[in-house]
FIDRENPA-632128 format. One record per residue (C-alpha): residue in three letters; chain; x, y, z. Coordinates in nm, 2 decimals. Layout:
<nodes>
NODE  res  chain      xx      yy      zz
NODE  ala      A       X       Y       Z
...
</nodes>
This chain:
<nodes>
NODE  res  chain      xx      yy      zz
NODE  met      A   -0.09    1.42    2.59
NODE  val      A    0.17    1.26    2.37
NODE  thr      A    0.24    0.89    2.47
NODE  lys      A    0.55    0.69    2.41
NODE  ala      A    0.36    0.50    2.14
NODE  asp      A    0.27    0.83    1.97
NODE  ala      A    0.63    0.93    1.98
NODE  arg      A    0.75    0.60    1.82
NODE  val      A    0.49    0.63    1.55
NODE  trp      A    0.58    0.99    1.48
NODE  ala      A    0.95    0.90    1.45
NODE  arg      A    0.87    0.62    1.21
NODE  arg      A    0.66    0.85    0.99
NODE  tyr      A    0.94    1.11    0.99
NODE  val      A    1.20    0.86    0.89
NODE  gly      A    0.97    0.72    0.62
NODE  arg      A    0.95    1.06    0.45
NODE  his      A    1.33    1.11    0.42
NODE  pro      A    1.51    0.87    0.20
NODE  phe      A    1.86    0.93    0.36
NODE  leu      A    1.73    0.83    0.70
NODE  phe      A    1.50    0.56    0.58
NODE  tyr      A    1.75    0.37    0.37
NODE  asn      A    2.03    0.40    0.63
NODE  phe      A    1.80    0.24    0.89
NODE  tyr      A    1.61   -0.01    0.68
NODE  arg      A    1.91   -0.16    0.50
NODE  leu      A    2.04   -0.27    0.84
NODE  lys      A    1.77   -0.54    0.86
NODE  pro      A    1.84   -0.83    0.62
NODE  thr      A    1.46   -0.91    0.57
NODE  tyr      A    1.41   -0.56    0.42
NODE  arg      A    1.70   -0.55    0.18
NODE  asp      A    1.52   -0.73   -0.11
NODE  leu      A    1.22   -0.49   -0.07
NODE  leu      A    1.41   -0.17   -0.09
NODE  val      A    1.45    0.05   -0.40
NODE  asp      A    1.81    0.02   -0.54
NODE  arg      A    1.97    0.07   -0.87
NODE  lys      A    1.86   -0.28   -0.99
NODE  thr      A    1.49   -0.22   -0.91
NODE  gln      A    1.27   -0.25   -1.22
NODE  ile      A    0.94   -0.14   -1.07
NODE  val      A    0.82   -0.01   -0.74
NODE  ile      A    0.47   -0.12   -0.61
NODE  glu      A    0.40    0.06   -0.29
NODE  gly      A    0.10    0.19   -0.09
NODE  phe      A   -0.04    0.24    0.26
NODE  pro      A   -0.09   -0.10    0.43
NODE  arg      A   -0.41   -0.28    0.34
NODE  ser      A   -0.44   -0.11    0.01
NODE  gly      A   -0.41   -0.42   -0.21
NODE  asn      A   -0.03   -0.44   -0.18
NODE  thr      A    0.00   -0.82   -0.16
NODE  phe      A   -0.25   -0.88   -0.44
NODE  ala      A   -0.08   -0.63   -0.66
NODE  val      A    0.27   -0.77   -0.61
NODE  val      A    0.17   -1.14   -0.64
NODE  ala      A   -0.05   -1.08   -0.95
NODE  phe      A    0.22   -0.87   -1.11
NODE  gln      A    0.48   -1.14   -1.06
NODE  gln      A    0.25   -1.41   -1.17
NODE  ala      A    0.18   -1.23   -1.50
NODE  gln      A    0.55   -1.18   -1.60
NODE  arg      A    0.73   -1.41   -1.83
NODE  glu      A    1.06   -1.36   -1.65
NODE  his      A    1.18   -1.24   -1.31
NODE  val      A    1.13   -0.87   -1.24
NODE  arg      A    1.30   -0.70   -0.95
NODE  val      A    1.02   -0.53   -0.75
NODE  ala      A    1.05   -0.30   -0.45
NODE  his      A    0.74   -0.33   -0.23
NODE  his      A    0.57   -0.38    0.10
NODE  leu      A    0.76   -0.12    0.31
NODE  his      A    0.47    0.12    0.31
NODE  met      A    0.68    0.43    0.33
NODE  pro      A    0.69    0.73    0.09
NODE  ala      A    1.07    0.72    0.08
NODE  gln      A    1.04    0.43   -0.16
NODE  val      A    0.83    0.65   -0.39
NODE  val      A    1.06    0.95   -0.35
NODE  arg      A    1.38    0.76   -0.44
NODE  ala      A    1.21    0.58   -0.73
NODE  ala      A    1.09    0.92   -0.87
NODE  arg      A    1.44    1.07   -0.84
NODE  trp      A    1.60    0.78   -1.01
NODE  gly      A    1.33    0.75   -1.28
NODE  ile      A    1.22    0.40   -1.18
NODE  pro      A    0.86    0.30   -1.29
NODE  thr      A    0.64    0.33   -0.99
NODE  leu      A    0.28    0.21   -0.91
NODE  leu      A    0.14    0.38   -0.61
NODE  leu      A   -0.16    0.19   -0.46
NODE  ala      A   -0.43    0.39   -0.29
NODE  arg      A   -0.75    0.29   -0.11
NODE  lys      A   -1.02    0.51    0.05
NODE  pro      A   -0.88    0.62    0.38
NODE  thr      A   -1.14    0.48    0.62
NODE  asp      A   -1.14    0.14    0.44
NODE  ala      A   -0.76    0.12    0.46
NODE  val      A   -0.74    0.25    0.82
NODE  leu      A   -1.01    0.02    0.96
NODE  ser      A   -0.85   -0.28    0.79
NODE  leu      A   -0.51   -0.19    0.93
NODE  val      A   -0.64   -0.15    1.29
NODE  val      A   -0.82   -0.49    1.26
NODE  arg      A   -0.49   -0.64    1.17
NODE  glu      A   -0.28   -0.44    1.41
NODE  pro      A   -0.50   -0.36    1.71
NODE  trp      A   -0.22   -0.18    1.89
NODE  val      A   -0.24    0.09    1.63
NODE  ser      A   -0.51    0.35    1.70
NODE  ile      A   -0.74    0.49    1.43
NODE  arg      A   -0.59    0.83    1.50
NODE  gln      A   -0.23    0.70    1.45
NODE  ala      A   -0.33    0.51    1.13
NODE  leu      A   -0.49    0.82    0.98
NODE  lys      A   -0.18    1.03    1.05
NODE  his      A    0.03    0.77    0.88
NODE  tyr      A   -0.21    0.76    0.58
NODE  ile      A   -0.19    1.14    0.55
NODE  ser      A    0.19    1.15    0.59
NODE  phe      A    0.23    0.87    0.33
NODE  tyr      A    0.01    1.02    0.06
NODE  glu      A    0.09    1.39    0.11
NODE  lys      A    0.46    1.31    0.05
NODE  ala      A    0.39    1.07   -0.24
NODE  ala      A    0.16    1.32   -0.40
NODE  glu      A    0.45    1.56   -0.44
NODE  tyr      A    0.58    1.31   -0.71
NODE  arg      A    0.24    1.26   -0.88
NODE  asp      A    0.38    1.33   -1.22
NODE  ser      A    0.65    1.06   -1.18
NODE  leu      A    0.42    0.77   -1.10
NODE  val      A    0.10    0.58   -1.18
NODE  val      A   -0.18    0.55   -0.92
NODE  gly      A   -0.36    0.23   -0.89
NODE  phe      A   -0.68    0.26   -0.69
NODE  phe      A   -0.79   -0.03   -0.48
NODE  glu      A   -1.11   -0.09   -0.68
NODE  glu      A   -0.95   -0.11   -1.02
NODE  val      A   -0.65   -0.31   -0.89
NODE  thr      A   -0.88   -0.58   -0.75
NODE  arg      A   -1.12   -0.58   -1.04
NODE  asp      A   -0.92   -0.51   -1.36
NODE  tyr      A   -0.55   -0.50   -1.27
NODE  gly      A   -0.45   -0.54   -1.63
NODE  val      A   -0.57   -0.19   -1.72
NODE  val      A   -0.36   -0.05   -1.44
NODE  leu      A   -0.04   -0.22   -1.56
NODE  glu      A   -0.12   -0.10   -1.92
NODE  arg      A   -0.11    0.25   -1.78
NODE  val      A    0.23    0.18   -1.62
NODE  asn      A    0.36    0.06   -1.96
NODE  ala      A    0.22    0.36   -2.14
NODE  lys      A    0.37    0.61   -1.90
NODE  phe      A    0.72    0.45   -1.86
NODE  gly      A    0.76    0.28   -2.19
NODE  thr      A    0.80   -0.06   -2.02
NODE  gly      A    0.69   -0.40   -2.15
NODE  phe      A    0.55   -0.56   -1.84
NODE  ser      A    0.29   -0.83   -1.91
NODE  pro      A   -0.05   -0.71   -1.79
NODE  phe      A   -0.24   -0.94   -1.55
NODE  val      A   -0.54   -1.11   -1.71
NODE  his      A   -0.81   -1.06   -1.45
NODE  ser      A   -0.98   -1.39   -1.50
NODE  glu      A   -1.15   -1.59   -1.22
NODE  glu      A   -0.88   -1.86   -1.26
NODE  asn      A   -0.59   -1.61   -1.23
NODE  val      A   -0.74   -1.44   -0.93
NODE  lys      A   -0.78   -1.77   -0.76
NODE  cys      A   -0.42   -1.85   -0.83
NODE  val      A   -0.31   -1.53   -0.67
NODE  phe      A   -0.52   -1.59   -0.35
NODE  asp      A   -0.41   -1.95   -0.34
NODE  his      A   -0.05   -1.84   -0.34
NODE  ile      A   -0.12   -1.57   -0.07
NODE  glu      A   -0.29   -1.83    0.15
NODE  glu      A    0.00   -2.08    0.10
NODE  val      A    0.26   -1.83    0.21
NODE  his      A    0.04   -1.71    0.50
NODE  arg      A   -0.01   -2.06    0.63
NODE  ala      A    0.36   -2.14    0.59
NODE  arg      A    0.46   -1.85    0.81
NODE  arg      A    0.21   -1.96    1.08
NODE  gly      A    0.26   -2.34    1.10
NODE  gly      A   -0.04   -2.41    0.88
NODE  arg      A   -0.28   -2.19    1.07
NODE  leu      A   -0.51   -1.94    0.89
NODE  asp      A   -0.56   -1.61    1.07
NODE  glu      A   -0.87   -1.44    0.92
NODE  lys      A   -0.78   -1.11    1.08
NODE  val      A   -0.44   -1.09    0.91
NODE  ile      A   -0.46   -1.27    0.57
NODE  thr      A   -0.50   -1.03    0.28
NODE  his      A   -0.83   -1.14    0.13
NODE  pro      A   -1.19   -1.05    0.22
NODE  ser      A   -1.35   -1.23    0.51
NODE  ala      A   -1.66   -1.21    0.72
NODE  val      A   -1.45   -1.19    1.04
NODE  lys      A   -1.27   -0.88    0.92
NODE  ala      A   -1.59   -0.72    0.80
NODE  gly      A   -1.75   -0.77    1.14
NODE  leu      A   -1.45   -0.62    1.33
NODE  lys      A   -1.44   -0.32    1.10
NODE  asp      A   -1.81   -0.25    1.16
NODE  ala      A   -1.74   -0.26    1.54
NODE  leu      A   -1.47    0.01    1.50
NODE  lys      A   -1.67    0.25    1.29
NODE  lys      A   -1.81    0.43    1.59
NODE  glu      A   -1.46    0.55    1.67
NODE  leu      A   -1.46    0.75    1.34
NODE  glu      A   -1.71    0.99    1.50
NODE  ala      A   -1.47    1.14    1.75
NODE  pro      A   -1.40    1.51    1.66
NODE  glu      A   -1.03    1.48    1.62
NODE  val      A   -1.07    1.16    1.41
NODE  arg      A   -1.33    1.33    1.18
NODE  lys      A   -1.08    1.62    1.11
NODE  leu      A   -0.81    1.37    1.03
NODE  thr      A   -1.05    1.17    0.81
NODE  ala      A   -1.14    1.49    0.61
NODE  arg      A   -0.77    1.56    0.55
NODE  ala      A   -0.70    1.20    0.45
NODE  glu      A   -1.00    1.21    0.21
NODE  ala      A   -0.87    1.53    0.06
NODE  val      A   -0.52    1.39   -0.02
NODE  tyr      A   -0.69    1.07   -0.15
NODE  glu      A   -0.89    1.28   -0.40
NODE  ser      A   -0.58    1.47   -0.50
NODE  leu      A   -0.44    1.15   -0.64
NODE  arg      A   -0.73    1.12   -0.89
NODE  pro      A   -0.72    1.26   -1.24
NODE  met      A   -0.85    1.61   -1.24
NODE  glu      A   -1.16    1.52   -1.44
NODE  ser      A   -1.27    1.25   -1.20
NODE  arg      A   -1.22    1.43   -0.87
NODE  val      A   -1.51    1.48   -0.63
NODE  cys      A   -1.61    1.84   -0.60
</nodes>
């Protein structure tokens, strides 16, 4: 049975795959305007939620010697589609599906694992159509050696972005900034379920959700999500 929540999520996914609809809707909200791809955008950094988006954007901005206009954090493939059509450098962030989905459901418990997997599949199946027009940054490398990822961006697009030096000090600066912004938006409060850094609280909640991955429909969706995730890898490193 399709619920109202399912219908809303489906409509959002549909809009997110079609740039004409997406940009006409999203530009109506002032808080989104600086995040959207436009003709002044210099780089797009986008991925499914909980895939290192905040770390990637903050670390990128921290590394640059001057301001760079970045489109980010809308978590919809329309951003990737428009960037590809306009020839804008694009970094697509990708995390293993179950890791990303469980993290999203911990943060947004009103989203079911089934809905989150469908969003994951919709996002990356559409983005994968433009694989030759972007660079993929996998979660593990973005969070461990982001500089190498940004060097790939420069090599592909002929850009001169400053790579992030992945030192302990620089990583701490990124997380300090993330926490500062997080607290400022919440009156000084730290919400361990929401903030974008590892925590024991989130790990425990994700462990409690793992049993839901065993449902037959969820297992089918997981297999499809894993297949599209693997399709983003270079041919020589794909799992057979």
